[in-house]
PyMOL Python script that loads the backbone (N, CA, C, O; Angstrom):
from pymol import cmd

cmd.read_pdbstr("""\
ATOM      1  N   MET A   1       0.843  -1.180   0.000  1.00  0.00           N
ATOM      2  CA  MET A   1       0.000   0.000   0.000  1.00  0.00           C
ATOM      3  C   MET A   1       0.893   1.249   0.000  1.00  0.00           C
ATOM      4  O   MET A   1       1.935   1.274   0.655  1.00  0.00           O
ATOM      5  N   VAL A   2       0.490   2.245  -0.713  1.00  0.00           N
ATOM      6  CA  VAL A   2       1.229   3.494  -0.810  1.00  0.00           C
ATOM      7  C   VAL A   2       0.972   4.358   0.426  1.00  0.00           C
ATOM      8  O   VAL A   2      -0.175   4.534   0.836  1.00  0.00           O
ATOM      9  N   ARG A   3       2.031   4.892   1.012  1.00  0.00           N
ATOM     10  CA  ARG A   3       1.930   5.807   2.144  1.00  0.00           C
ATOM     11  C   ARG A   3       2.437   7.165   1.668  1.00  0.00           C
ATOM     12  O   ARG A   3       3.645   7.396   1.621  1.00  0.00           O
ATOM     13  N   PRO A   4       1.517   8.061   1.317  1.00  0.00           N
ATOM     14  CA  PRO A   4       1.917   9.350   0.724  1.00  0.00           C
ATOM     15  C   PRO A   4       2.731  10.240   1.660  1.00  0.00           C
ATOM     16  O   PRO A   4       2.581  10.189   2.881  1.00  0.00           O
ATOM     17  N   TYR A   5       3.590  11.050   1.062  1.00  0.00           N
ATOM     18  CA  TYR A   5       4.320  12.106   1.763  1.00  0.00           C
ATOM     19  C   TYR A   5       3.826  13.439   1.248  1.00  0.00           C
ATOM     20  O   TYR A   5       3.429  13.549   0.087  1.00  0.00           O
ATOM     21  N   LYS A   6       3.844  14.447   2.089  1.00  0.00           N
ATOM     22  CA  LYS A   6       3.487  15.813   1.702  1.00  0.00           C
ATOM     23  C   LYS A   6       4.725  16.674   1.868  1.00  0.00           C
ATOM     24  O   LYS A   6       5.541  16.434   2.757  1.00  0.00           O
ATOM     25  N   ILE A   7       4.863  17.671   1.019  1.00  0.00           N
ATOM     26  CA  ILE A   7       5.994  18.595   1.087  1.00  0.00           C
ATOM     27  C   ILE A   7       5.452  20.015   1.012  1.00  0.00           C
ATOM     28  O   ILE A   7       4.606  20.330   0.175  1.00  0.00           O
ATOM     29  N   LEU A   8       5.959  20.875   1.911  1.00  0.00           N
ATOM     30  CA  LEU A   8       5.579  22.284   1.931  1.00  0.00           C
ATOM     31  C   LEU A   8       6.847  23.099   1.717  1.00  0.00           C
ATOM     32  O   LEU A   8       7.825  22.929   2.445  1.00  0.00           O
ATOM     33  N   ILE A   9       6.837  23.989   0.714  1.00  0.00           N
ATOM     34  CA  ILE A   9       8.013  24.774   0.347  1.00  0.00           C
ATOM     35  C   ILE A   9       7.724  26.258   0.516  1.00  0.00           C
ATOM     36  O   ILE A   9       6.673  26.747   0.101  1.00  0.00           O
ATOM     37  N   ASP A  10       8.667  26.971   1.131  1.00  0.00           N
ATOM     38  CA  ASP A  10       8.570  28.412   1.314  1.00  0.00           C
ATOM     39  C   ASP A  10       8.956  29.110   0.009  1.00  0.00           C
ATOM     40  O   ASP A  10      10.138  29.318  -0.262  1.00  0.00           O
ATOM     41  N   THR A  11       7.969  29.466  -0.785  1.00  0.00           N
ATOM     42  CA  THR A  11       8.232  30.105  -2.078  1.00  0.00           C
ATOM     43  C   THR A  11       8.475  31.607  -1.967  1.00  0.00           C
ATOM     44  O   THR A  11       8.804  32.259  -2.958  1.00  0.00           O
ATOM     45  N   THR A  12       8.313  32.159  -0.759  1.00  0.00           N
ATOM     46  CA  THR A  12       8.576  33.591  -0.561  1.00  0.00           C
ATOM     47  C   THR A  12       9.988  33.834  -0.027  1.00  0.00           C
ATOM     48  O   THR A  12      10.424  34.977   0.105  1.00  0.00           O
ATOM     49  N   TYR A  13      10.694  32.744   0.278  1.00  0.00           N
ATOM     50  CA  TYR A  13      12.084  32.792   0.766  1.00  0.00           C
ATOM     51  C   TYR A  13      12.258  33.583   2.064  1.00  0.00           C
ATOM     52  O   TYR A  13      13.279  34.241   2.260  1.00  0.00           O
ATOM     53  N   ASN A  14      11.251  33.517   2.959  1.00  0.00           N
ATOM     54  CA  ASN A  14      11.379  34.200   4.250  1.00  0.00           C
ATOM     55  C   ASN A  14      11.517  33.217   5.419  1.00  0.00           C
ATOM     56  O   ASN A  14      11.413  33.615   6.579  1.00  0.00           O
ATOM     57  N   ASN A  15      11.751  31.937   5.117  1.00  0.00           N
ATOM     58  CA  ASN A  15      11.900  30.891   6.136  1.00  0.00           C
ATOM     59  C   ASN A  15      10.750  30.856   7.122  1.00  0.00           C
ATOM     60  O   ASN A  15      10.961  30.761   8.331  1.00  0.00           O
ATOM     61  N   SER A  16       9.541  30.932   6.608  1.00  0.00           N
ATOM     62  CA  SER A  16       8.348  30.916   7.448  1.00  0.00           C
ATOM     63  C   SER A  16       7.266  30.077   6.775  1.00  0.00           C
ATOM     64  O   SER A  16       6.774  30.424   5.701  1.00  0.00           O
ATOM     65  N   LEU A  17       6.900  28.964   7.420  1.00  0.00           N
ATOM     66  CA  LEU A  17       5.850  28.084   6.918  1.00  0.00           C
ATOM     67  C   LEU A  17       4.818  27.852   8.019  1.00  0.00           C
ATOM     68  O   LEU A  17       5.176  27.767   9.194  1.00  0.00           O
ATOM     69  N   THR A  18       3.568  27.752   7.656  1.00  0.00           N
ATOM     70  CA  THR A  18       2.509  27.474   8.625  1.00  0.00           C
ATOM     71  C   THR A  18       2.463  25.976   8.898  1.00  0.00           C
ATOM     72  O   THR A  18       2.377  25.172   7.969  1.00  0.00           O
ATOM     73  N   ASN A  19       2.521  25.606  10.167  1.00  0.00           N
ATOM     74  CA  ASN A  19       2.489  24.207  10.569  1.00  0.00           C
ATOM     75  C   ASN A  19       1.166  23.585  10.128  1.00  0.00           C
ATOM     76  O   ASN A  19       0.108  24.139  10.428  1.00  0.00           O
ATOM     77  N   PRO A  20       1.192  22.448   9.425  1.00  0.00           N
ATOM     78  CA  PRO A  20      -0.045  21.830   8.957  1.00  0.00           C
ATOM     79  C   PRO A  20      -0.866  21.144  10.055  1.00  0.00           C
ATOM     80  O   PRO A  20      -2.031  20.816   9.830  1.00  0.00           O
ATOM     81  N   TYR A  21      -0.282  20.921  11.239  1.00  0.00           N
ATOM     82  CA  TYR A  21      -0.984  20.234  12.323  1.00  0.00           C
ATOM     83  C   TYR A  21      -1.607  21.234  13.293  1.00  0.00           C
ATOM     84  O   TYR A  21      -1.013  22.273  13.581  1.00  0.00           O
ATOM     85  N   THR A  22      -2.805  20.924  13.797  1.00  0.00           N
ATOM     86  CA  THR A  22      -3.484  21.830  14.718  1.00  0.00           C
ATOM     87  C   THR A  22      -2.888  21.808  16.117  1.00  0.00           C
ATOM     88  O   THR A  22      -3.055  22.770  16.867  1.00  0.00           O
ATOM     89  N   ASP A  23      -2.190  20.722  16.492  1.00  0.00           N
ATOM     90  CA  ASP A  23      -1.546  20.712  17.806  1.00  0.00           C
ATOM     91  C   ASP A  23      -0.115  21.258  17.724  1.00  0.00           C
ATOM     92  O   ASP A  23       0.638  21.184  18.695  1.00  0.00           O
ATOM     93  N   THR A  24       0.246  21.792  16.587  1.00  0.00           N
ATOM     94  CA  THR A  24       1.470  22.550  16.299  1.00  0.00           C
ATOM     95  C   THR A  24       2.760  22.026  16.915  1.00  0.00           C
ATOM     96  O   THR A  24       3.385  22.733  17.706  1.00  0.00           O
ATOM     97  N   PRO A  25       3.178  20.802  16.576  1.00  0.00           N
ATOM     98  CA  PRO A  25       4.492  20.357  17.030  1.00  0.00           C
ATOM     99  C   PRO A  25       5.566  21.235  16.400  1.00  0.00           C
ATOM    100  O   PRO A  25       5.660  21.314  15.176  1.00  0.00           O
ATOM    101  N   GLY A  26       6.367  21.887  17.215  1.00  0.00           N
ATOM    102  CA  GLY A  26       7.387  22.779  16.686  1.00  0.00           C
ATOM    103  C   GLY A  26       6.931  24.222  16.564  1.00  0.00           C
ATOM    104  O   GLY A  26       7.704  25.077  16.134  1.00  0.00           O
ATOM    105  N   GLY A  27       5.692  24.507  16.933  1.00  0.00           N
ATOM    106  CA  GLY A  27       5.170  25.871  16.875  1.00  0.00           C
ATOM    107  C   GLY A  27       4.197  26.077  15.731  1.00  0.00           C
ATOM    108  O   GLY A  27       4.140  25.275  14.799  1.00  0.00           O
ATOM    109  N   THR A  28       3.430  27.157  15.806  1.00  0.00           N
ATOM    110  CA  THR A  28       2.465  27.469  14.762  1.00  0.00           C
ATOM    111  C   THR A  28       3.164  27.835  13.462  1.00  0.00           C
ATOM    112  O   THR A  28       2.744  27.427  12.379  1.00  0.00           O
ATOM    113  N   THR A  29       4.243  28.613  13.584  1.00  0.00           N
ATOM    114  CA  THR A  29       5.053  28.985  12.429  1.00  0.00           C
ATOM    115  C   THR A  29       6.372  28.231  12.492  1.00  0.00           C
ATOM    116  O   THR A  29       7.068  28.259  13.506  1.00  0.00           O
ATOM    117  N   LEU A  30       6.702  27.566  11.413  1.00  0.00           N
ATOM    118  CA  LEU A  30       7.951  26.821  11.327  1.00  0.00           C
ATOM    119  C   LEU A  30       8.969  27.692  10.610  1.00  0.00           C
ATOM    120  O   LEU A  30       8.692  28.195   9.521  1.00  0.00           O
ATOM    121  N   THR A  31      10.137  27.879  11.199  1.00  0.00           N
ATOM    122  CA  THR A  31      11.149  28.759  10.616  1.00  0.00           C
ATOM    123  C   THR A  31      12.155  27.951   9.803  1.00  0.00           C
ATOM    124  O   THR A  31      13.283  27.707  10.232  1.00  0.00           O
ATOM    125  N   THR A  32      11.715  27.550   8.629  1.00  0.00           N
ATOM    126  CA  THR A  32      12.533  26.768   7.713  1.00  0.00           C
ATOM    127  C   THR A  32      12.001  26.947   6.296  1.00  0.00           C
ATOM    128  O   THR A  32      10.903  27.474   6.111  1.00  0.00           O
ATOM    129  N   GLY A  33      12.743  26.527   5.322  1.00  0.00           N
ATOM    130  CA  GLY A  33      12.331  26.690   3.934  1.00  0.00           C
ATOM    131  C   GLY A  33      11.531  25.530   3.370  1.00  0.00           C
ATOM    132  O   GLY A  33      10.760  25.716   2.428  1.00  0.00           O
ATOM    133  N   VAL A  34      11.700  24.327   3.930  1.00  0.00           N
ATOM    134  CA  VAL A  34      11.011  23.134   3.420  1.00  0.00           C
ATOM    135  C   VAL A  34      10.711  22.197   4.578  1.00  0.00           C
ATOM    136  O   VAL A  34      11.554  21.996   5.452  1.00  0.00           O
ATOM    137  N   VAL A  35       9.520  21.624   4.588  1.00  0.00           N
ATOM    138  CA  VAL A  35       9.177  20.556   5.530  1.00  0.00           C
ATOM    139  C   VAL A  35       8.484  19.441   4.754  1.00  0.00           C
ATOM    140  O   VAL A  35       7.885  19.674   3.704  1.00  0.00           O
ATOM    141  N   SER A  36       8.576  18.230   5.290  1.00  0.00           N
ATOM    142  CA  SER A  36       7.855  17.109   4.698  1.00  0.00           C
ATOM    143  C   SER A  36       7.287  16.251   5.827  1.00  0.00           C
ATOM    144  O   SER A  36       7.803  16.249   6.945  1.00  0.00           O
ATOM    145  N   TRP A  37       6.234  15.536   5.516  1.00  0.00           N
ATOM    146  CA  TRP A  37       5.616  14.664   6.509  1.00  0.00           C
ATOM    147  C   TRP A  37       4.905  13.519   5.810  1.00  0.00           C
ATOM    148  O   TRP A  37       4.476  13.641   4.663  1.00  0.00           O
ATOM    149  N   SER A  38       4.786  12.401   6.521  1.00  0.00           N
ATOM    150  CA  SER A  38       4.043  11.254   5.997  1.00  0.00           C
ATOM    151  C   SER A  38       2.630  11.305   6.550  1.00  0.00           C
ATOM    152  O   SER A  38       2.364  11.989   7.539  1.00  0.00           O
ATOM    153  N   LEU A  39       1.745  10.591   5.921  1.00  0.00           N
ATOM    154  CA  LEU A  39       0.362  10.548   6.385  1.00  0.00           C
ATOM    155  C   LEU A  39       0.055   9.320   7.221  1.00  0.00           C
ATOM    156  O   LEU A  39      -1.090   9.142   7.637  1.00  0.00           O
ATOM    157  N   GLY A  40       1.028   8.473   7.481  1.00  0.00           N
ATOM    158  CA  GLY A  40       0.819   7.329   8.361  1.00  0.00           C
ATOM    159  C   GLY A  40      -0.159   6.301   7.826  1.00  0.00           C
ATOM    160  O   GLY A  40      -0.604   6.398   6.683  1.00  0.00           O
ATOM    161  N   PRO A  41      -0.500   5.305   8.656  1.00  0.00           N
ATOM    162  CA  PRO A  41      -1.330   4.187   8.235  1.00  0.00           C
ATOM    163  C   PRO A  41      -2.764   4.549   7.847  1.00  0.00           C
ATOM    164  O   PRO A  41      -3.416   3.797   7.123  1.00  0.00           O
ATOM    165  N   ASN A  42      -3.264   5.705   8.329  1.00  0.00           N
ATOM    166  CA  ASN A  42      -4.648   6.027   7.998  1.00  0.00           C
ATOM    167  C   ASN A  42      -4.778   6.881   6.735  1.00  0.00           C
ATOM    168  O   ASN A  42      -5.895   7.141   6.288  1.00  0.00           O
ATOM    169  N   GLY A  43      -3.668   7.319   6.155  1.00  0.00           N
ATOM    170  CA  GLY A  43      -3.706   8.045   4.891  1.00  0.00           C
ATOM    171  C   GLY A  43      -4.203   9.471   4.967  1.00  0.00           C
ATOM    172  O   GLY A  43      -4.448  10.093   3.933  1.00  0.00           O
ATOM    173  N   VAL A  44      -4.362  10.011   6.182  1.00  0.00           N
ATOM    174  CA  VAL A  44      -4.797  11.404   6.361  1.00  0.00           C
ATOM    175  C   VAL A  44      -3.931  12.076   7.422  1.00  0.00           C
ATOM    176  O   VAL A  44      -3.221  11.399   8.165  1.00  0.00           O
ATOM    177  N   LEU A  45      -3.985  13.391   7.493  1.00  0.00           N
ATOM    178  CA  LEU A  45      -3.195  14.157   8.445  1.00  0.00           C
ATOM    179  C   LEU A  45      -3.579  13.807   9.878  1.00  0.00           C
ATOM    180  O   LEU A  45      -4.737  13.954  10.267  1.00  0.00           O
ATOM    181  N   GLY A  46      -2.609  13.344  10.662  1.00  0.00           N
ATOM    182  CA  GLY A  46      -2.856  12.986  12.058  1.00  0.00           C
ATOM    183  C   GLY A  46      -3.444  11.596  12.205  1.00  0.00           C
ATOM    184  O   GLY A  46      -3.449  10.797  11.269  1.00  0.00           O
ATOM    185  N   GLY A  47      -3.937  11.330  13.401  1.00  0.00           N
ATOM    186  CA  GLY A  47      -4.509  10.018  13.692  1.00  0.00           C
ATOM    187  C   GLY A  47      -5.998   9.978  13.459  1.00  0.00           C
ATOM    188  O   GLY A  47      -6.572  10.874  12.839  1.00  0.00           O
ATOM    189  N   GLY A  48      -6.618   8.929  13.965  1.00  0.00           N
ATOM    190  CA  GLY A  48      -8.074   8.823  13.910  1.00  0.00           C
ATOM    191  C   GLY A  48      -8.592   7.983  12.759  1.00  0.00           C
ATOM    192  O   GLY A  48      -7.984   6.986  12.370  1.00  0.00           O
ATOM    193  N   ALA A  49      -9.723   8.404  12.225  1.00  0.00           N
ATOM    194  CA  ALA A  49     -10.411   7.659  11.172  1.00  0.00           C
ATOM    195  C   ALA A  49      -9.526   7.476   9.946  1.00  0.00           C
ATOM    196  O   ALA A  49      -8.633   8.277   9.673  1.00  0.00           O
ATOM    197  N   ALA A  50      -9.795   6.422   9.232  1.00  0.00           N
ATOM    198  CA  ALA A  50      -8.993   6.079   8.059  1.00  0.00           C
ATOM    199  C   ALA A  50      -9.619   6.559   6.765  1.00  0.00           C
ATOM    200  O   ALA A  50     -10.842   6.586   6.628  1.00  0.00           O
ATOM    201  N   ALA A  51      -8.778   6.937   5.818  1.00  0.00           N
ATOM    202  CA  ALA A  51      -9.226   7.198   4.454  1.00  0.00           C
ATOM    203  C   ALA A  51      -9.555   5.848   3.819  1.00  0.00           C
ATOM    204  O   ALA A  51      -9.132   4.813   4.332  1.00  0.00           O
ATOM    205  N   THR A  52     -10.290   5.839   2.727  1.00  0.00           N
ATOM    206  CA  THR A  52     -10.654   4.606   2.047  1.00  0.00           C
ATOM    207  C   THR A  52      -9.411   3.796   1.696  1.00  0.00           C
ATOM    208  O   THR A  52      -8.475   4.320   1.092  1.00  0.00           O
ATOM    209  N   GLY A  53      -9.402   2.534   2.070  1.00  0.00           N
ATOM    210  CA  GLY A  53      -8.294   1.642   1.777  1.00  0.00           C
ATOM    211  C   GLY A  53      -7.165   1.692   2.797  1.00  0.00           C
ATOM    212  O   GLY A  53      -6.152   1.016   2.619  1.00  0.00           O
ATOM    213  N   PHE A  54      -7.315   2.480   3.865  1.00  0.00           N
ATOM    214  CA  PHE A  54      -6.288   2.606   4.887  1.00  0.00           C
ATOM    215  C   PHE A  54      -6.830   2.095   6.218  1.00  0.00           C
ATOM    216  O   PHE A  54      -7.990   1.693   6.296  1.00  0.00           O
ATOM    217  N   ASN A  55      -6.011   2.105   7.261  1.00  0.00           N
ATOM    218  CA  ASN A  55      -6.395   1.605   8.586  1.00  0.00           C
ATOM    219  C   ASN A  55      -6.496   2.731   9.601  1.00  0.00           C
ATOM    220  O   ASN A  55      -5.717   3.683   9.560  1.00  0.00           O
ATOM    221  N   LYS A  56      -7.462   2.624  10.519  1.00  0.00           N
ATOM    222  CA  LYS A  56      -7.589   3.576  11.620  1.00  0.00           C
ATOM    223  C   LYS A  56      -6.322   3.533  12.463  1.00  0.00           C
ATOM    224  O   LYS A  56      -5.674   2.491  12.556  1.00  0.00           O
ATOM    225  N   GLU A  57      -5.962   4.666  13.081  1.00  0.00           N
ATOM    226  CA  GLU A  57      -4.799   4.694  13.967  1.00  0.00           C
ATOM    227  C   GLU A  57      -5.064   5.549  15.193  1.00  0.00           C
ATOM    228  O   GLU A  57      -6.052   6.282  15.251  1.00  0.00           O
ATOM    229  N   TYR A  58      -4.173   5.449  16.175  1.00  0.00           N
ATOM    230  CA  TYR A  58      -4.302   6.208  17.409  1.00  0.00           C
ATOM    231  C   TYR A  58      -4.236   7.701  17.132  1.00  0.00           C
ATOM    232  O   TYR A  58      -3.732   8.124  16.091  1.00  0.00           O
ATOM    233  N   GLY A  59      -4.747   8.497  18.062  1.00  0.00           N
ATOM    234  CA  GLY A  59      -4.713   9.952  17.942  1.00  0.00           C
ATOM    235  C   GLY A  59      -5.976  10.478  17.295  1.00  0.00           C
ATOM    236  O   GLY A  59      -6.935   9.737  17.077  1.00  0.00           O
ATOM    237  N   SER A  60      -5.965  11.768  16.991  1.00  0.00           N
ATOM    238  CA  SER A  60      -7.145  12.393  16.392  1.00  0.00           C
ATOM    239  C   SER A  60      -6.761  13.151  15.132  1.00  0.00           C
ATOM    240  O   SER A  60      -5.600  13.503  14.924  1.00  0.00           O
ATOM    241  N   ALA A  61      -7.751  13.390  14.310  1.00  0.00           N
ATOM    242  CA  ALA A  61      -7.554  14.044  13.018  1.00  0.00           C
ATOM    243  C   ALA A  61      -6.822  15.372  13.166  1.00  0.00           C
ATOM    244  O   ALA A  61      -7.090  16.139  14.091  1.00  0.00           O
ATOM    245  N   ASN A  62      -5.905  15.634  12.255  1.00  0.00           N
ATOM    246  CA  ASN A  62      -5.132  16.880  12.169  1.00  0.00           C
ATOM    247  C   ASN A  62      -4.141  17.082  13.306  1.00  0.00           C
ATOM    248  O   ASN A  62      -3.452  18.101  13.336  1.00  0.00           O
ATOM    249  N   ASN A  63      -4.048  16.139  14.244  1.00  0.00           N
ATOM    250  CA  ASN A  63      -3.100  16.242  15.354  1.00  0.00           C
ATOM    251  C   ASN A  63      -1.964  15.241  15.173  1.00  0.00           C
ATOM    252  O   ASN A  63      -2.192  14.071  14.865  1.00  0.00           O
ATOM    253  N   TYR A  64      -0.744  15.718  15.369  1.00  0.00           N
ATOM    254  CA  TYR A  64       0.434  14.864  15.273  1.00  0.00           C
ATOM    255  C   TYR A  64       0.538  13.922  16.475  1.00  0.00           C
ATOM    256  O   TYR A  64       0.925  12.764  16.317  1.00  0.00           O
ATOM    257  N   THR A  65       0.199  14.403  17.671  1.00  0.00           N
ATOM    258  CA  THR A  65       0.325  13.636  18.907  1.00  0.00           C
ATOM    259  C   THR A  65      -0.440  12.320  18.816  1.00  0.00           C
ATOM    260  O   THR A  65      -1.620  12.300  18.464  1.00  0.00           O
ATOM    261  N   SER A  66       0.234  11.234  19.133  1.00  0.00           N
ATOM    262  CA  SER A  66      -0.299   9.866  19.140  1.00  0.00           C
ATOM    263  C   SER A  66      -0.549   9.284  17.754  1.00  0.00           C
ATOM    264  O   SER A  66      -0.981   8.137  17.641  1.00  0.00           O
ATOM    265  N   SER A  67      -0.287  10.047  16.705  1.00  0.00           N
ATOM    266  CA  SER A  67      -0.442   9.485  15.354  1.00  0.00           C
ATOM    267  C   SER A  67       0.844   8.780  14.958  1.00  0.00           C
ATOM    268  O   SER A  67       1.848   8.864  15.666  1.00  0.00           O
ATOM    269  N   SER A  68       0.815   8.091  13.839  1.00  0.00           N
ATOM    270  CA  SER A  68       2.015   7.427  13.309  1.00  0.00           C
ATOM    271  C   SER A  68       2.669   8.250  12.206  1.00  0.00           C
ATOM    272  O   SER A  68       3.584   7.774  11.535  1.00  0.00           O
ATOM    273  N   ASP A  69       2.211   9.469  12.018  1.00  0.00           N
ATOM    274  CA  ASP A  69       2.812  10.345  11.014  1.00  0.00           C
ATOM    275  C   ASP A  69       4.284  10.592  11.341  1.00  0.00           C
ATOM    276  O   ASP A  69       4.678  10.564  12.507  1.00  0.00           O
ATOM    277  N   VAL A  70       5.077  10.830  10.332  1.00  0.00           N
ATOM    278  CA  VAL A  70       6.498  11.156  10.503  1.00  0.00           C
ATOM    279  C   VAL A  70       6.704  12.565   9.962  1.00  0.00           C
ATOM    280  O   VAL A  70       6.315  12.864   8.833  1.00  0.00           O
ATOM    281  N   ILE A  71       7.323  13.442  10.778  1.00  0.00           N
ATOM    282  CA  ILE A  71       7.534  14.822  10.351  1.00  0.00           C
ATOM    283  C   ILE A  71       9.023  15.154  10.303  1.00  0.00           C
ATOM    284  O   ILE A  71       9.812  14.570  11.046  1.00  0.00           O
ATOM    285  N   SER A  72       9.405  16.072   9.448  1.00  0.00           N
ATOM    286  CA  SER A  72      10.817  16.415   9.268  1.00  0.00           C
ATOM    287  C   SER A  72      11.312  17.530  10.181  1.00  0.00           C
ATOM    288  O   SER A  72      12.518  17.764  10.255  1.00  0.00           O
ATOM    289  N   TRP A  73      10.426  18.215  10.870  1.00  0.00           N
ATOM    290  CA  TRP A  73      10.844  19.409  11.612  1.00  0.00           C
ATOM    291  C   TRP A  73      10.970  19.239  13.109  1.00  0.00           C
ATOM    292  O   TRP A  73      11.075  20.231  13.830  1.00  0.00           O
ATOM    293  N   ARG A  74      10.964  18.002  13.601  1.00  0.00           N
ATOM    294  CA  ARG A  74      11.167  17.798  15.038  1.00  0.00           C
ATOM    295  C   ARG A  74      12.320  16.919  15.314  1.00  0.00           C
ATOM    296  O   ARG A  74      12.625  16.647  16.476  1.00  0.00           O
TER     297      ARG A  74
END
""", "prot")
cmd.dss("prot")
cmd.show_as("cartoon", "prot")
cmd.util.cbc("prot")
cmd.orient("prot")
């Protein structure tokens, strides 16, 4: 099964990216030019309910805490 990765790039070159997670691991604003993260076993951001064809996982939607997502900025 494919486990997608997401990439966010600072196209304004000010080393400021908005954290995609609502529980903001690393802060609300990330001071870097590029970040990447995996969507884990459930195929969506954070834990909780699964996307079609994926498995439910610990944690809650849009939150990094307790999910199996992998992030590059921590």
